[in-house]
C-alpha positions in Angstrom: -107.4 111.7 20.8 -104.0 113.2 20.1 -104.2 116.4 18.0 -100.5 116.8 17.0 -97.1 115.4 17.8 -93.9 117.4 18.1 -90.2 116.6 18.9 -90.2 119.4 21.6 -93.0 120.8 23.6 -92.2 123.8 25.9 -94.5 124.7 28.8 -94.3 128.4 29.6 -93.6 131.5 27.5 -91.8 133.7 30.0 -88.2 134.8 29.2 -86.9 131.2 29.3 -89.6 129.8 27.2 -89.2 132.5 24.6 -85.5 132.2 24.5 -85.6 128.4 24.0 -88.3 128.8 21.4 -86.1 131.2 19.5 -83.1 129.0 19.6 -85.1 125.9 18.4 -86.8 127.9 15.7 -83.4 129.2 14.4 -82.3 125.6 14.2 -85.3 124.6 12.2 -86.5 122.2 15.0 -90.0 120.8 15.4 -91.3 122.5 18.6 -94.5 124.0 20.1 -94.7 126.3 23.2 -97.8 126.5 25.4 -98.6 129.6 27.5 -101.8 129.9 29.6 -101.8 133.6 29.5 -102.8 135.8 26.6 -99.3 137.3 26.3 -95.8 136.3 27.3 -94.1 137.0 30.6 -97.0 136.4 33.0 -94.9 136.3 36.1 -93.5 139.8 35.4 -96.9 141.2 34.9 -97.4 140.7 38.6 -93.9 140.4 40.2 -91.9 142.0 41.6 -94.8 143.7 43.5 -93.0 147.0 43.7 -92.3 146.9 40.0 -88.6 147.6 39.9 -86.2 145.0 38.6 -82.9 144.1 40.3 -81.2 143.2 37.0 -78.9 145.9 35.7 -79.3 147.7 32.4 -76.1 149.5 31.6 -77.0 151.3 28.4 -73.7 153.3 28.0 -70.5 151.3 28.0 -67.0 151.9 26.6 -67.1 149.0 24.2 -68.9 148.7 20.9 -68.4 144.9 21.0 -71.9 143.3 21.4 -70.5 140.5 23.5 -68.8 142.8 25.9 -71.9 145.0 26.1 -74.0 142.0 27.1 -71.9 141.6 30.2 -73.8 144.7 31.6 -77.2 143.9 30.0 -79.2 141.8 32.4 -82.4 141.6 30.5 -81.9 141.1 26.7 -82.7 137.8 25.2 -80.1 136.4 22.7 -81.2 137.0 19.1 -79.9 138.3 15.8 -81.9 141.6 15.7 -79.9 144.6 17.0 -83.2 146.4 17.6 -84.3 143.7 20.1 -82.0 144.7 22.9 -83.5 145.7 26.1 -81.7 149.1 26.0 -84.2 150.1 23.2 -87.0 149.7 25.8 -85.5 151.3 28.8 -82.7 153.7 29.6 -83.0 153.1 33.4 -80.1 151.4 35.2 -82.6 149.6 37.4 -85.5 149.2 34.9 -89.2 148.9 35.6 -90.8 145.4 35.3 -93.4 146.8 32.9 -90.6 147.6 30.4 -89.5 143.9 30.5 -93.1 142.9 29.8 -93.2 145.2 26.7 -89.9 143.8 25.6 -91.0 140.2 25.8 -94.2 140.9 23.9 -92.2 142.6 21.1 -89.6 139.8 21.0 -92.4 137.3 20.4 -94.1 139.5 17.8 -90.9 140.2 15.8 -89.7 136.6 15.7 -93.2 135.0 15.3 -92.4 132.2 17.7 -94.7 129.2 17.7 -96.4 129.9 21.0 -100.0 128.8 21.6 -101.4 131.4 24.0 -104.5 131.0 26.2 -103.7 127.3 26.6 -103.4 125.7 30.0 -101.4 122.5 30.4 -103.6 120.5 32.7 -101.7 117.2 33.0 -98.5 115.5 31.7 -98.1 111.8 31.5 -94.9 109.8 30.6 -95.2 107.2 27.8 -92.6 104.8 26.5 -91.4 107.1 23.8 -92.2 110.5 25.2 -95.1 112.4 26.9 -98.8 113.0 26.5 -99.5 116.7 27.2 -103.2 117.3 28.0 -104.4 120.9 27.7 -107.7 122.6 27.9 -107.6 122.8 24.1 -106.5 119.4 23.1 -103.9 116.7 23.5 -100.3 116.9 22.1 -97.5 114.3 22.1 -93.9 115.3 22.8 -90.7 113.3 22.4 -89.0 115.8 24.7 -90.7 118.0 27.2 -89.1 121.2 28.5 -90.8 122.9 31.5 -90.1 126.7 31.6 -93.0 127.7 33.9 -90.9 129.6 36.4 -92.1 129.9 39.9 -95.6 128.6 40.3 -96.6 129.2 43.9 -95.3 130.8 47.1 -93.0 129.0 49.4 -94.7 129.0 52.8 -92.3 128.0 55.7 -93.5 125.5 58.3 -94.2 128.0 61.2 -97.1 127.6 63.6 -99.5 130.4 62.9 -98.0 131.3 59.5 -101.5 131.4 58.1 -101.9 134.7 60.0 -99.2 136.3 57.8 -100.1 138.1 54.6 -98.2 136.8 51.6 -96.0 138.8 49.3 -98.2 137.7 46.5 -101.3 139.4 48.0 -100.1 142.1 50.4 -101.2 145.7 49.9 -98.2 147.6 48.3 -99.6 151.1 49.1 -97.1 152.5 51.7 -99.8 154.6 53.4 -101.5 151.3 54.4 -98.7 150.8 57.0 -98.6 154.3 58.4 -97.8 154.3 62.1 -97.9 150.5 62.3 -95.4 148.0 63.6 -94.5 145.6 60.8 -92.7 142.3 60.8 -91.4 141.1 57.4 -90.5 137.4 57.4 -87.6 137.0 55.0 -84.3 138.8 54.2 -84.2 138.5 50.5 -84.7 141.2 47.8 -88.5 140.9 48.0 -88.4 141.5 51.8 -86.1 144.5 51.4 -88.2 145.9 48.5 -91.1 145.8 50.9 -89.2 147.3 53.8 -87.8 150.1 51.7 -91.3 151.0 50.4 -92.8 151.4 53.9 -89.8 152.7 55.7 -91.0 156.3 55.8 -94.5 155.3 56.9 -94.3 152.4 59.4 -93.4 153.1 63.0 -91.3 149.9 63.3 -90.0 147.6 60.5 -88.3 144.4 61.4 -87.0 141.9 58.9 -86.3 138.4 60.4 -85.3 135.0 59.2 -83.1 132.2 60.4 -80.4 132.8 57.8 -78.0 135.7 58.1 -78.3 138.6 55.8 -76.3 138.1 52.5 -75.4 141.2 50.5 -74.7 140.8 46.8 -71.6 143.1 47.0 -70.1 140.7 49.6 -71.1 137.3 48.1 -70.8 138.1 44.4 -74.2 136.4 43.9 -76.7 138.5 42.0 -79.6 136.9 43.8 -78.5 138.3 47.2 -79.7 141.6 48.6 -78.7 144.5 46.3 -77.0 147.7 47.4 -79.9 149.9 46.6 -81.5 149.0 49.9 -79.0 151.0 52.0 -81.7 153.0 53.8 -83.0 150.0 55.8 -79.4 148.9 56.5 -78.5 152.4 57.8 -81.7 152.4 59.9 -80.7 149.1 61.4 -77.5 150.6 62.6 -78.5 154.2 63.5 -82.0 154.1 64.8 -83.9 152.0 67.5 -87.0 151.7 65.3 -86.0 149.4 62.4 -83.9 146.3 62.5 -82.6 143.3 60.5 -82.9 140.3 62.8 -81.3 136.8 62.8 -83.9 134.6 64.4 -86.0 131.5 64.1 -89.7 132.4 64.2 -91.3 129.8 66.5 -94.9 130.9 66.4 -97.3 133.7 65.3 -100.4 134.2 67.5 -103.3 136.8 67.1 -103.4 139.0 70.2 -105.6 142.1 70.8 -106.1 142.8 67.1 -102.4 142.4 66.3 -99.9 139.5 66.4 -97.5 138.3 69.0 -94.4 136.6 67.5 -92.0 134.3 69.3 -88.5 134.6 68.0 -85.4 132.6 69.1 -82.0 134.2 68.8 -79.7 131.7 67.1 -76.7 133.5 68.7 -78.1 133.0 72.2 -79.6 129.5 72.3 -82.6 129.2 74.6 -83.4 132.9 74.6 -86.8 133.7 73.1 -88.3 137.1 72.6 -92.0 137.9 72.4 -92.6 140.8 70.0 -95.9 142.5 69.1 -96.8 143.8 65.6 -99.8 145.2 63.8 -98.8 143.4 60.6 -96.9 140.3 59.6 -95.8 140.0 56.0 -94.5 136.8 54.4 -91.7 137.4 51.9 -90.1 134.0 51.8 -89.9 133.4 48.0 -91.5 130.9 45.7 -91.4 127.3 44.7 -92.1 125.3 41.5 -95.6 124.0 41.1 -95.5 120.3 40.2 -99.3 119.7 40.0 -99.3 119.3 36.2 -97.3 116.1 36.4 -99.1 112.8 37.0 -97.5 109.9 39.0 -95.7 108.6 35.9 -93.4 111.6 35.7 -93.4 113.6 38.9 -89.9 115.0 39.2 -87.8 114.7 42.3 -87.5 118.0 44.2 -84.6 119.5 46.1 -83.9 122.6 48.2 -86.9 122.3 50.6 -89.0 121.1 47.7 -88.6 124.3 45.8 -86.6 123.1 42.7 -86.5 120.0 40.5 -83.4 117.9 40.8 -81.3 118.0 37.7 -78.7 116.0 35.8 -75.8 118.0 34.3 -77.6 118.5 31.0 -80.7 120.1 32.8 -82.6 116.9 32.5 -84.7 115.7 35.4 -82.7 113.7 37.9 -85.4 110.9 37.8 -87.5 111.3 34.6 -85.9 110.7 31.2 -86.6 113.2 28.4 -88.0 115.8 30.9 -85.9 119.0 31.0 -86.2 122.3 32.9 -85.4 125.8 31.7 -85.0 129.2 33.2 -85.4 130.1 36.8 -86.3 126.7 38.0 -83.3 125.1 36.3 -80.7 126.2 38.9 -80.3 123.1 41.1 -76.8 122.4 39.8 -75.4 125.9 40.6 -77.6 127.3 43.4 -76.1 130.5 44.7 -73.1 130.0 42.4 -73.8 131.4 38.9 -76.6 133.5 37.4 -78.8 130.6 36.2 -82.0 131.9 38.0 -81.8 135.1 36.0 -82.2 136.1 32.3 -78.5 137.1 31.9 -77.5 133.6 33.0 -80.1 131.3 31.6 -80.1 132.8 28.2 -76.6 131.2 27.7 -77.7 127.9 29.4 -80.5 127.7 26.9 -78.3 128.2 23.9 -76.2 125.3 25.2 -79.3 123.2 26.0 -80.5 123.7 22.5 -77.3 122.2 21.2 -77.6 119.2 23.5 -81.2 118.6 22.6 -80.5 118.8 18.9 -77.7 116.3 19.2 -79.8 113.8 21.2 -83.1 114.0 19.4 -82.2 115.2 15.9 -78.8 113.7 15.4 -77.1 117.1 14.9 -73.5 116.8 16.1 -72.4 119.0 19.0 -70.8 122.1 17.5 -67.0 122.2 17.6 -64.2 124.2 16.0 -60.7 122.9 15.5 -57.6 124.6 16.6 -53.9 124.1 16.6 -52.2 122.3 19.5 -49.3 124.7 19.3 -49.1 126.5 22.7 -48.9 130.0 21.4 -51.9 129.5 19.0 -53.9 127.7 21.6 -53.2 130.6 24.0 -54.5 133.1 21.5 -57.8 131.2 21.1 -58.2 130.8 24.8 -57.6 134.4 25.7 -59.9 135.6 22.9 -62.6 133.5 24.5 -62.2 134.8 28.1 -62.0 138.4 26.9 -64.9 138.2 24.5 -67.5 135.7 25.8 -70.4 137.2 27.8 -71.4 133.6 28.7 -68.2 132.8 30.4 -68.4 136.1 32.3 -72.0 135.8 33.5 -71.9 132.1 34.2 -68.5 132.2 35.8 -67.5 129.0 37.5 -70.3 127.1 35.8 -70.1 127.3 32.0 -66.7 126.6 30.4 -65.1 126.2 27.1 -63.7 122.7 26.5 -60.6 121.8 24.4 -60.2 118.1 23.7 -57.0 116.9 22.1 -57.1 114.6 19.0 -54.1 112.4 19.7 -53.8 111.5 16.1 -53.2 115.0 14.9 -52.2 116.9 18.0 -54.9 119.5 17.4 -57.9 120.2 19.5 -61.7 120.2 19.2 -63.1 123.3 20.8 -66.6 123.2 22.3 -68.0 126.4 23.7 -70.0 127.0 26.9 -70.7 123.6 28.4 -71.4 123.0 32.1 -68.1 121.7 33.5 -69.9 118.8 35.4 -71.3 117.8 32.0 -68.1 118.1 30.0 -65.7 116.3 32.3 -67.4 112.9 32.2 -68.4 113.3 28.6 -64.8 113.7 27.5 -63.3 111.3 30.1 -61.7 109.3 27.3 -59.2 112.1 26.6 -55.8 112.3 28.2 -55.8 116.1 27.5 -59.1 117.7 28.2 -58.9 121.3 29.1 -61.8 123.4 30.6 -61.5 127.1 30.4 -63.6 129.3 32.7 -63.7 132.5 34.5 -63.8 132.0 38.3 -63.8 133.8 41.6 -61.6 132.9 44.5 -62.1 133.7 48.1 -64.3 136.7 48.9 -62.8 138.1 52.0 -62.5 141.7 50.8 -58.7 141.8 50.9 -56.6 143.5 48.3 -56.5 141.1 45.4 -54.1 142.9 43.2 -51.2 141.9 45.5 -52.0 138.3 45.9 -51.2 135.3 43.7 -53.6 134.6 40.9 -54.7 131.3 42.6 -56.0 133.2 45.6 -57.6 136.1 43.7 -61.1 137.1 44.8 -61.8 139.0 41.6 -63.0 137.2 38.5 -60.1 135.7 36.6 -59.4 133.0 34.0 -58.6 129.4 35.1 -57.5 126.6 32.9 -57.9 123.0 34.2 -56.5 119.9 32.6 -58.3 116.6 33.1 -56.8 113.2 32.2 -59.4 110.5 31.8 -61.8 112.5 34.0 -59.3 113.3 36.7 -58.1 116.8 37.5 -54.3 116.8 37.2 -53.2 120.4 36.5 -54.6 123.9 36.9 -53.4 127.3 35.8 -54.8 130.6 37.3 -54.2 133.9 35.5 -54.3 137.2 37.5 -57.5 139.3 37.7 -57.7 142.6 36.0 -59.7 145.7 37.1 -61.0 146.3 33.6 -61.6 142.5 32.9 -59.0 142.4 30.1 -56.7 139.5 30.2 -54.1 140.2 27.4 -51.0 141.4 29.2 -48.0 139.7 27.8 -46.2 139.3 31.2 -49.3 138.4 33.3 -51.5 136.4 30.9 -50.0 135.5 27.6 -46.5 134.2 28.7 -47.7 132.3 31.8 -50.4 130.5 29.7 -48.0 129.6 26.9 -45.5 128.2 29.5 -48.1 126.2 31.2 -49.4 124.7 27.9 -45.9 124.0 26.7 -45.1 122.0 29.8 -48.5 120.3 30.1 -48.9 119.2 26.4 -45.7 117.2 26.7 -47.0 115.4 29.8 -48.5 112.0 28.8 -47.9 110.4 32.2 
C-alpha cells in the first residue's frame, strides 16, 4: 500500500540532500527527503577518520561582496540567511569535520526542511510513471527520484590477499598503535596522506603505494588531489631512507611470521618486483556508491571502476529515465575537472538542477534574463558575471553562462550556470549561442603573465560562439593575479572588438 506520493523524493540528507531540499522548498515544490540516520550529515560523523577537512574556510577576505566571499568558502550551503554561513561555526582555515556536522544540523533546523529521519530506503522500483520507494516505515511514490546518498561503501581493489589489509573505515586512528612498526598504506590520495601524516612520528617505516603517480593539488589545480598540508611526508620521502611514496602495482599480500609480505612491481622498470615486509597494511583506496537499494528495473549503469553512476548532461542516469544523482556521486561528467564532488562545487550544480527539474516536472520555464545585443552592453553583462559569480569560479570549465540571440530582435536571452555539454545541444537551433566560462589552460608551471591569453594556465574568461551546435569562434581574455577582469585594454576592449566582429557574421 502506498502511503503518499510526491513529485520529488530525495534519498539522503547529507550536504547535497539538504541543499537540494532547500532549493526545492524555496520554489514551493512537492518533495520529501529520506535519511536513515537520526540527524543530517551521517558520512561526516565518521569521515574523514582524522577529523580534519580539506575544504578551505577563508573567514577574512578583502571583499564584502557575498559572491566573492563564497569563492573562498568551501563549506557553506547556499541559502538566504546570512547567519547560516560556515564561518559562523568555525574560524579555522582547515576546519574540523565536527564543525560541519553542527552546521548541517543547524541548517536543517533553521529552514525546517521536509526530511524524514530514521527512515531507511530498502528498495526502489521503476514504474511507468515514476518510482515506488519502499522504506522501513512505509511505501512512497515518486515522479522523480534524486539519489544523494554519497559514498556508500569502500572501494576494495582486486589484489590477491587484499583481505589481509585493514580498511580506512575500520583502522585504529591512535598514532601510538603504530609505534615502531613498518606500515604500508595502499593509496596516494588525501585519506592515505592523512593517515601517513598522523603516524609519521611513531611508525618506523611508512610507505604509500599505488599504481597511479602522486598528484598534488597545487600542480593539477584539482581540489581532490593531495593537499599541500602533507608536506612532512613528502619531505621525508626526499630526505630520509625511512618513509617513501612509491609508484607500484601491488601484486599480492601474504601473511608471513606475524606480519605481511607484499609483492610490488615497479611500473618504471617492467618485470622488476620487490618483496617488502610490513607489520601493518592499511587500505586507503577510497569509496564507491552503493547500488543495493535499486532493483533490476532501475539499476543504474556504473562507470569509473564501478564507483560512480553514469550521467547524462542534466545529472540524470545514463540508462534510467527520471532517476537523478546529486552531490559527491554526481561527478561522472567532470571527473577530476571541476569541484563537483565537493560542497563548494555541487551547491551550484544543485541550484541549476533545481531549475531543470522544475522545468521538466512542474512546467516552470528555465530562468532567463534579456540583454541588449549591442557589443558594449553585452560586454558589460559578461564581465560582471565572470567577476561576480562564485559558481563560474568554482565550477570553472564546467558551468557556463549562455547567451542565445533572438534573431527577430537582435537581443539575447541570458541563462546562468548551465553545464556546457547540456547547453550546446539544447540551443543548437541558434546561429549565435555564446557560452561564457572561466577556464584554465595548460598547467606547466611557466610564467603565465607573459603568455597569450589562449595559453594561460591561470583561471581566465573564455567566450565561445556556437553556430547550430558547432564551435566556430573563441575569445580568451588574459588572467589576472587578483581575479579581476575589468581592465579596459586587456579585457573590455578585446571583448567588445570580438563581439563587434562576430555578431555581424551570419555565414
